[in-house]
C-alpha positions as a Markdown table, in Angstrom:
| # | Residue | x | y | z |
|---|---|---|---|---|
| 1 | Met | 143.7 | 111.0 | 99.3 |
| 2 | Lys | 145.8 | 112.7 | 96.7 |
| 3 | Gln | 144.8 | 116.5 | 96.1 |
| 4 | Arg | 144.4 | 116.9 | 92.4 |
| 5 | Ser | 144.4 | 120.3 | 90.6 |
| 6 | Leu | 140.8 | 121.8 | 89.9 |
| 7 | Ile | 141.5 | 121.3 | 86.1 |
| 8 | Glu | 142.1 | 117.7 | 86.6 |
| 9 | Arg | 139.3 | 117.4 | 89.1 |
| 10 | Leu | 137.0 | 118.9 | 86.3 |
| 11 | Ala | 138.2 | 116.8 | 83.7 |
| 12 | Arg | 137.8 | 113.6 | 85.8 |
| 13 | His | 134.1 | 114.7 | 86.3 |
| 14 | Leu | 133.3 | 115.2 | 82.8 |
| 15 | Ala | 134.8 | 111.7 | 82.1 |
| 16 | Thr | 132.6 | 109.9 | 84.6 |
| 17 | Asp | 131.3 | 107.6 | 82.0 |
| 18 | Ala | 134.8 | 106.8 | 80.9 |
| 19 | Ser | 136.9 | 107.4 | 83.8 |
| 20 | Asp | 140.4 | 106.2 | 82.0 |
| 21 | Asp | 139.8 | 108.9 | 79.3 |
| 22 | Trp | 140.0 | 111.9 | 81.5 |
| 23 | Pro | 143.2 | 113.2 | 80.0 |
| 24 | Glu | 141.1 | 114.0 | 76.8 |
| 25 | Arg | 138.6 | 116.1 | 78.7 |
| 26 | Val | 141.2 | 118.4 | 80.0 |
| 27 | Ala | 140.7 | 120.9 | 77.1 |
| 28 | Asp | 136.8 | 120.9 | 78.0 |
| 29 | Ala | 137.8 | 121.7 | 81.7 |
| 30 | Ala | 140.0 | 124.4 | 80.6 |
| 31 | Ser | 137.1 | 125.8 | 78.3 |
| 32 | Met | 134.8 | 125.7 | 81.5 |
| 33 | Leu | 137.4 | 127.4 | 83.5 |
| 34 | Ala | 137.8 | 130.1 | 80.9 |
| 35 | Ile | 134.1 | 130.9 | 80.8 |
| 36 | Leu | 134.3 | 131.2 | 84.6 |
| 37 | Lys | 136.9 | 133.8 | 84.4 |
| 38 | Asp | 134.8 | 136.6 | 84.2 |
| 39 | Pro | 132.5 | 136.8 | 87.5 |
| 40 | Asp | 128.7 | 137.8 | 87.1 |
| 41 | Ala | 127.3 | 140.4 | 89.1 |
| 42 | Ala | 126.4 | 138.4 | 92.2 |
| 43 | Met | 130.2 | 137.0 | 92.4 |
| 44 | Arg | 131.6 | 140.5 | 92.0 |
| 45 | Asp | 129.3 | 141.7 | 95.0 |
| 46 | Ala | 130.6 | 138.7 | 97.1 |
| 47 | Gly | 134.3 | 139.3 | 96.5 |
| 48 | Asp | 137.3 | 140.6 | 94.8 |
| 49 | Glu | 137.1 | 139.9 | 91.1 |
| 50 | Thr | 140.8 | 140.5 | 90.6 |
| 51 | Val | 141.6 | 137.6 | 93.1 |
| 52 | Trp | 139.1 | 135.5 | 91.4 |
| 53 | Arg | 140.6 | 136.1 | 87.8 |
| 54 | Ala | 144.2 | 135.4 | 89.3 |
| 55 | Met | 143.0 | 132.2 | 90.8 |
| 56 | Ile | 141.2 | 130.9 | 87.3 |
| 57 | Asp | 144.6 | 132.0 | 85.6 |
| 58 | Ala | 146.3 | 129.7 | 88.3 |
| 59 | Ala | 144.1 | 127.0 | 87.5 |
| 60 | Leu | 144.6 | 127.2 | 83.8 |
| 61 | Arg | 148.2 | 127.3 | 83.8 |
| 62 | Gln | 148.2 | 123.9 | 85.5 |
| 63 | Arg | 146.7 | 122.5 | 82.5 |
| 64 | Trp | 150.2 | 122.1 | 80.8 |
| 65 | Gln | 151.4 | 120.1 | 83.9 |
| 66 | Ile | 149.0 | 117.5 | 83.9 |
| 67 | Ala | 150.7 | 114.2 | 83.0 |
| 68 | Gly | 149.3 | 112.1 | 80.2 |
| 69 | Ala | 147.1 | 115.2 | 79.1 |
| 70 | Gly | 147.5 | 116.8 | 75.8 |
| 71 | Glu | 147.9 | 114.3 | 73.1 |
| 72 | Gly | 144.0 | 114.6 | 72.1 |
| 73 | Asp | 144.3 | 118.4 | 73.4 |
| 74 | Ala | 144.1 | 120.7 | 70.3 |
| 75 | Ala | 145.8 | 123.3 | 72.1 |
| 76 | Arg | 149.4 | 123.3 | 72.7 |
| 77 | Pro | 152.1 | 125.7 | 73.8 |
| 78 | Gly | 152.2 | 128.7 | 71.2 |
| 79 | Thr | 148.6 | 128.6 | 70.3 |
| 80 | Asp | 145.3 | 130.2 | 71.5 |
| 81 | Glu | 143.4 | 128.5 | 74.2 |
| 82 | Glu | 141.5 | 126.6 | 71.7 |
| 83 | Gly | 144.3 | 125.5 | 69.7 |
| 84 | Glu | 142.8 | 127.0 | 66.6 |
| 85 | Phe | 145.7 | 129.4 | 65.6 |
| 86 | Asp | 149.2 | 130.0 | 66.2 |
| 87 | Leu | 150.4 | 132.9 | 68.2 |
| 88 | Pro | 153.6 | 134.6 | 66.7 |
| 89 | Pro | 156.8 | 133.7 | 68.8 |
| 90 | Asp | 157.2 | 137.2 | 69.9 |
| 91 | Gly | 153.8 | 137.3 | 71.4 |
| 92 | Val | 154.6 | 134.2 | 73.5 |
| 93 | Thr | 156.9 | 133.9 | 76.3 |
| 94 | Gly | 157.9 | 131.3 | 78.9 |
| 95 | Asn | 154.5 | 132.2 | 80.7 |
| 96 | His | 151.7 | 130.0 | 80.1 |
| 97 | Ala | 149.5 | 133.0 | 81.4 |
| 98 | Asp | 150.2 | 134.3 | 77.9 |
| 99 | Trp | 148.2 | 131.6 | 76.4 |
| 100 | Val | 145.0 | 132.2 | 78.2 |
| 101 | His | 142.9 | 135.2 | 78.2 |
| 102 | Ile | 144.6 | 137.8 | 80.7 |
| 103 | His | 142.8 | 141.2 | 81.0 |
| 104 | Asn | 145.3 | 142.7 | 83.6 |
| 105 | Pro | 149.1 | 142.6 | 82.9 |
| 106 | Gln | 149.6 | 142.3 | 86.8 |
| 107 | Glu | 147.9 | 138.8 | 86.9 |
| 108 | Lys | 150.9 | 137.4 | 84.8 |
| 109 | Ser | 153.4 | 135.9 | 86.9 |
| 110 | Ser | 157.2 | 136.0 | 86.2 |
């Protein structure tokens, strides 16, 4: 069985009623992951929130690697996560983590 990324698995789950349309649900999956990025009190008590945020960032970066996704996705490289407004060219690097909500600079990978 193929090991799919978390964001693809979420998108496929969201598209259960129309399984062929899962690429259109990648943006929804990314939004869900962005919400999960900030752990609640119980989650913080259970483990290291810095590691958790780094793991969510890694999952969010995979959004741009999913084949076939993006045609219906309003977000695109160089925009905010929801695709609502363009980010200035000097504010966006080749690091996809710059396009998601990063709280700590050390979470960005080079």
